C-alpha positions in Angstrom: -124.9 75.1 9.8 -121.9 76.4 7.7 -119.6 78.6 9.7 -118.0 81.7 8.2 -115.6 82.7 11.0 -115.5 80.1 13.7 -113.9 76.7 13.1 -113.3 73.6 15.3 -111.4 75.7 17.9 -112.2 79.3 17.6 -111.0 81.4 14.6 -107.6 80.5 13.0 -105.7 81.2 9.9 -102.8 82.9 8.1 -102.1 86.3 9.5 -103.5 89.2 7.4 -105.5 86.8 5.2 -109.1 85.5 5.3 -110.6 85.9 8.8 -107.3 86.6 10.5 -107.2 90.4 9.8 -107.3 93.3 12.2 -110.7 94.6 10.8 -112.3 91.2 11.4 -110.7 91.0 14.9 -112.2 94.4 15.7 -115.7 93.3 14.5 -115.4 90.2 16.6 -114.6 92.2 19.7 -117.4 94.6 19.0 -120.0 91.8 18.4 -118.8 89.6 21.2 -118.7 92.6 23.6 -122.3 93.5 22.7 -123.4 89.9 22.9 -122.0 89.4 26.5 -123.2 92.8 27.8 -126.0 91.8 30.0 -127.1 93.8 33.0 -125.9 97.1 34.5 -122.7 96.0 36.0 -119.2 96.9 34.7 -118.5 94.3 32.0 -115.0 92.9 31.7 -113.1 90.8 29.2 -109.7 89.1 29.9 -107.4 89.0 26.9 -104.3 86.9 26.7 -101.9 85.9 23.9 -99.0 83.7 23.1 -95.7 85.0 21.8 -96.4 85.5 18.1 -95.4 88.8 16.7 -98.9 89.3 15.2 -100.4 89.0 18.7 -99.8 92.7 19.4 -101.8 93.6 16.3 -104.8 91.4 17.1 -104.6 92.4 20.8 -105.0 96.0 19.8 -107.8 95.3 17.3 -109.8 93.2 19.7 -109.3 95.8 22.5 -110.7 98.5 20.2 -113.8 96.4 19.5 -114.4 95.5 23.1 -113.8 99.0 24.4 -116.1 100.4 21.7 -118.8 98.0 22.9 -118.5 99.3 26.5 -116.4 96.5 28.0 -113.3 97.0 30.1 -110.4 95.1 28.7 -107.9 93.4 31.1 -104.7 92.5 29.3 -102.5 89.8 30.7 -99.8 89.4 28.0 -98.3 86.0 27.2 -100.2 83.4 29.2 -101.3 79.8 28.6 -104.8 79.3 27.2 -106.0 77.5 30.4 -104.8 80.5 32.4 -107.3 82.7 30.6 -110.1 80.2 31.2 -109.1 80.2 34.9 -108.9 84.0 35.2 -112.3 84.5 33.6 -113.9 82.7 36.5 -111.5 84.0 39.2 -112.1 87.6 38.2 -115.8 87.2 37.5 -115.3 88.5 34.0 -117.9 88.2 31.3 -115.7 86.7 28.6 -112.1 85.6 28.0 -110.1 85.7 24.8 -106.9 83.9 23.9 -104.9 85.0 20.9 -103.1 82.0 19.7 -102.8 79.4 16.9 -101.7 76.7 19.3 -99.2 74.4 17.7 -99.1 76.2 14.3 -96.1 78.2 13.0 -95.7 81.9 13.8 -97.3 83.1 10.6 -100.7 81.7 11.7 -102.7 83.1 14.5 -106.1 82.5 16.0 -108.7 83.8 18.5 -110.3 81.5 21.1 -113.2 82.5 23.4 -114.3 81.4 26.9 -117.6 82.2 28.5 -118.0 83.5 32.1 -118.0 79.9 33.3 -114.5 79.3 31.8 -115.7 76.9 29.2 -115.4 77.4 25.4 -118.4 78.9 23.8 -121.3 76.8 22.6 -122.1 76.4 18.9 -125.2 78.4 19.3 -123.3 81.3 20.9 -120.7 81.3 18.2 -123.3 81.4 15.5 -125.1 84.3 17.2 -121.9 86.3 17.3 -121.2 85.5 13.6 -124.7 86.7 12.7 -124.1 89.9 14.5 -120.8 90.4 12.8 -122.4 90.2 9.4 -125.3 92.4 10.3 -125.7 96.1 11.2 -123.2 96.7 14.1 -124.3 100.2 14.8 -126.3 99.1 17.8 -123.2 97.6 19.3 -121.5 100.9 19.8 -121.6 102.1 23.3 -122.6 105.7 24.1 -119.7 108.1 24.3 -119.8 108.1 28.1 -120.2 104.3 28.4 -117.1 103.2 26.4 -114.8 100.8 28.3 -111.2 101.2 29.3 -108.0 99.2 28.8 -106.1 97.9 31.8 -103.1 95.7 32.5 -103.6 92.9 35.0 -100.2 93.0 36.7 -100.6 89.9 38.9 -101.9 87.5 36.3 -98.8 85.3 36.1 -98.7 85.1 39.9 -102.3 84.1 40.1 -101.9 81.3 37.6 -98.6 80.1 39.2 -100.3 79.7 42.6 -103.4 78.1 41.0 -101.2 75.5 39.3 -99.2 74.7 42.4 -102.4 74.2 44.4 -103.3 71.2 42.2 -100.5 69.2 43.8 -101.5 67.6 47.1 -100.6 69.6 50.2 -97.2 68.7 51.6 -96.0 66.9 48.4 -92.9 68.4 46.7 -90.9 67.6 43.6 -87.7 67.4 45.5 -85.2 65.0 43.9 -86.8 65.2 40.4 -84.7 66.6 37.5 -87.1 67.8 34.8 -86.6 69.1 31.3 -89.4 71.5 30.4 -89.8 72.6 26.8 -92.1 75.6 26.5 -92.1 75.8 22.7 -91.0 79.5 22.9 -94.7 80.0 23.6 -97.2 81.2 26.1 -95.9 79.3 29.1 -92.2 80.3 28.8 -92.3 82.1 32.1 -94.9 80.4 34.3 -94.2 76.7 33.6 -90.5 76.6 34.7 -91.4 78.8 37.7 -94.1 76.4 38.9 -91.8 73.4 38.7 -89.0 75.1 40.4 -91.1 76.5 43.3 -92.5 73.0 43.9 -88.9 71.8 44.5 -87.7 70.3 41.2 -84.4 70.8 39.5 -85.5 72.4 36.2 -83.8 72.5 32.9 -85.7 74.9 30.6 -85.7 75.0 26.8 -87.9 76.8 24.4 -88.0 79.8 26.7 -86.5 82.5 24.5 -89.4 83.7 22.2 -88.6 86.3 19.6 -92.0 86.5 17.9 -91.1 84.1 15.1 -89.7 80.9 16.8 -92.8 79.6 18.5 -93.2 75.9 17.9 -90.1 76.1 15.6 -88.2 72.8 16.3 -89.4 72.7 19.8 -92.5 72.0 21.9 -95.0 69.1 21.8 -95.0 68.9 18.0 -91.2 68.7 17.8 -90.1 66.9 21.0 -86.8 65.6 19.7 -84.9 68.5 21.4 -86.5 67.7 24.7 -85.7 64.0 24.4 -82.0 64.7 23.6 -81.7 67.1 26.5 -83.3 64.6 28.9 -80.6 62.1 27.9 -77.8 64.6 28.0 -78.8 65.9 31.5 -79.7 62.5 33.0 -83.2 63.9 33.8 -86.0 61.9 35.1 -88.6 63.2 32.7 -89.2 65.6 29.9 -92.3 67.8 29.5 -93.0 69.5 26.2 -95.9 72.0 25.9 -97.3 73.5 22.7 -97.5 77.2 21.8 -100.4 78.0 24.0 -99.7 75.3 26.6 -103.0 73.5 26.5 -101.4 70.2 25.5 -98.3 68.3 26.4 -96.1 65.4 25.3 -93.8 63.6 27.7 -90.6 61.6 27.4 -89.1 59.2 29.9 -85.6 59.0 31.3 -84.5 57.1 28.2 -85.8 59.7 25.8 -88.8 57.7 24.7 -91.9 59.7 23.7 -95.1 59.2 25.9 -98.3 60.4 24.1 -101.6 61.5 25.4 -103.1 58.1 25.6 -100.5 56.8 28.1 -100.8 60.1 30.1 -104.6 59.7 30.3 -104.3 56.0 31.3 -101.8 56.9 34.0 -103.9 59.7 35.5 -107.2 57.8 35.1 -105.9 54.6 36.8 -104.1 56.6 39.5 -107.2 58.6 40.3 -109.3 55.4 40.3 -107.0 53.8 42.9 -107.1 57.0 45.0 -110.9 57.3 44.9 -110.7 60.5 42.9 -112.1 59.4 39.6 -115.6 60.4 38.6 -117.8 59.0 35.8 -116.5 55.5 36.0 -113.9 55.9 33.3 -112.4 58.3 30.7 -113.6 60.3 27.8 -111.3 60.3 24.7 -111.7 60.7 21.0 -112.0 58.2 18.1 -108.2 58.7 17.6 -107.2 57.0 20.9 -105.5 53.6 20.7 -107.5 50.5 21.2 -104.9 49.4 23.8 -106.2 52.2 26.1 -109.7 50.8 25.9 -108.5 47.4 26.8 -106.4 48.4 29.9 -109.3 50.5 31.3 -111.6 47.5 30.8 -109.3 45.4 33.0 -109.9 47.9 35.8 -113.7 47.9 35.3 -113.5 51.3 33.7 -115.1 52.6 30.5 -113.7 54.5 27.5 -116.2 56.8 25.9 -115.2 58.1 22.5 -116.2 61.4 20.9 -115.4 63.3 17.7 -111.9 64.8 17.5 -111.6 68.1 19.3 -111.4 68.9 23.0 -114.7 70.8 22.9 -116.5 67.5 22.1 -114.6 65.8 24.9 -115.5 68.4 27.4 -119.1 68.4 26.3 -119.4 64.6 27.0 -117.5 65.0 30.3 -120.0 67.5 31.5 -122.9 65.4 30.4 -121.6 62.3 32.0 -120.0 63.6 35.1 -116.5 62.6 34.1 -113.4 64.4 35.5 -110.7 63.0 33.2 -110.8 63.3 29.4 -108.6 64.2 26.5 -106.9 63.4 23.2 -104.1 61.3 22.0 -102.4 64.5 20.8 -101.8 65.6 24.4 -104.9 67.7 25.3 -105.8 66.4 28.7 -108.8 67.9 30.5 -109.0 67.5 34.3 -112.2 69.3 35.2 -111.5 69.1 39.0 -109.0 71.8 38.2 -109.5 73.3 34.7 -112.3 73.8 32.1 -110.0 73.1 29.2 -106.8 71.3 28.4 -103.9 72.4 30.6 -100.5 70.9 29.7 -98.8 72.0 32.9 -101.4 70.8 35.3 -101.6 67.5 33.5 -97.9 67.1 33.7 -98.0 67.9 37.4 -100.4 65.0 37.9 -98.0 62.6 36.3 -95.2 64.0 38.5 -97.4 63.4 41.6 -97.7 59.7 40.5 -93.9 59.4 40.1 -93.4 60.7 43.6 -96.1 58.6 45.2 -95.1 55.3 43.3 -91.3 55.7 43.4 -91.3 54.3 39.8 -89.2 55.6 36.9 -91.1 57.5 34.2 -90.6 54.6 31.8 -92.3 52.1 34.2 -95.0 54.5 35.4 -96.0 55.5 31.9 -96.0 52.1 30.3 -99.7 51.6 31.1 -100.6 49.5 28.1 -99.2 47.9 25.0 -100.3 50.0 22.0 -101.9 48.4 19.0 -100.1 49.4 15.8 -101.6 52.6 14.5 -100.7 54.6 11.4 -101.8 58.2 10.7 -100.9 60.1 7.5 -102.1 63.4 6.1 -103.4 63.5 2.5 -103.5 66.9 0.9 -106.4 67.5 -1.5 -107.5 70.0 -4.1 -110.9 68.5 -5.0 -114.0 70.2 -3.5 -114.9 66.9 -1.7 -112.5 64.1 -2.5 -114.5 61.7 -0.2 -117.2 61.5 -2.9 -114.7 60.3 -5.5 -115.3 56.7 -6.6 -111.7 55.7 -6.3 -111.6 56.9 -2.7 -114.7 55.0 -1.8 -113.3 51.9 -3.4 -110.1 52.2 -1.4 -112.0 52.7 1.8 -114.2 49.7 1.2 -111.1 47.5 0.3 -109.4 48.7 3.5 -112.4 47.9 5.7 -112.7 44.4 4.1 -109.0 43.8 4.7 -109.2 44.6 8.4 -112.6 43.3 9.2 -112.9 42.7 12.9 -109.1 43.0 13.6 -108.9 46.8 13.4 -110.5 50.0 12.3 -110.2 52.9 9.8 -110.8 56.6 10.6 -110.8 59.2 7.9 -111.5 62.9 8.8 -110.9 66.4 7.4 -108.7 68.7 9.4 -110.5 71.8 10.7 -107.4 74.0 10.3 -105.7 73.0 7.0 -106.6 71.4 3.6 -105.7 67.9 4.5 -107.6 64.7 5.3 -106.2 62.6 8.1 -106.2 58.9 7.4 -105.7 56.5 10.3 -105.8 52.8 10.5 -105.3 50.6 13.6 -104.9 46.8 13.8 -102.7 43.9 14.9 -100.5 43.8 11.7 -98.4 47.0 11.1 -97.6 46.2 7.5 -101.3 45.6 6.7 -102.5 48.8 8.2 -99.8 50.8 6.6 -100.8 49.4 3.2 -104.4 50.3 3.9 -103.5 53.9 4.8 -101.2 54.4 1.8 -103.9 53.2 -0.6 -106.5 55.5 0.8 -104.1 58.4 1.0 -103.0 57.9 -2.7 -106.7 57.8 -3.8 -107.5 61.1 -1.9 -104.5 62.9 -3.4 -105.3 61.7 -6.9 -109.0 62.7 -6.7 -110.0 65.3 -9.3 
């Protein structure tokens, strides 16, 4: 079913344009508040945000909608997305909302929802809320004596800090580790350095001076060069870069070399397997993960189950199959023993636990497998559906014939911007780059 408001990860777009306007946000709050009002108890919603300037505007609009529907609103200020998911369950709230556009620039924003179980809303739930938004909302207004109230949750940061620290085995500290943490001038700029320091690490923090405009600007997981340079300059053992809402991470080793989500997932999966903690007999990842990851897991007798791109698809399969490790190459790592969604800080802590337990350097510990060459490029398009273009189909067929059984091609539309992502993987780097370039050129030339 075609969506009007919700995309692949909540609602996202350019501020004061399309669906990302205050009036739409208020309607969402009103409809979602009415949808989740079930029973006679006092209904509550937890609302967090990252550090974008527009977050204040959307926070106020959502609050108005929720209060008008009869819900009490608990504001927590700038907090990681996974902290909102955790607080919903901890506080027995009816719904959680995170105002963030994740790794996007400041001029975008978004709204993510979590149900009372801490998981993202189902497709059916989102469609029901959309239908309410476009219908007669008069029935959503609470009686004058039943409107909700707005409250500040003063101890939200402390709750999440203690929760994150508790994911590290009792008695284990990070003493002796020097860590560079890049918080992307985003949601984790206070809590992440605090957790690492309280666990005993020497902490060098960057990306911790948000001004409303500099979120993800030359920092964070999508721009990790600053982190890498600082690791080398400080002689640190590891660098951890989070994105704007801290639900993903990218690492670098002591040499400044980037470590992506595939290597992080391999490390955690294999470590948990050895320690008897792994559930499901393997790992859930997406079609983007490197074939080298699949090969190394197979050596351990473990499986790699692939899903569509998007952490919601990963989590869905994890819940169906009883897996407790899953994620994406981009750095979303979901550890359901601890969290219901990706948590960059908690994933990073699991890597640090392995460094302490193994005594290995980051470069050795995180070199879990040899990656097969993989090329990913974005093709911007203006045609309604360039994938139906004859030249595009011809380029795809030629690429598949070229690679045959030695590699694979993956072409998919972005859910957040007008680009098609073209990926090829195989044993010959020059060959797969040629295949990707040919498909990209065909897409961009489509009428």
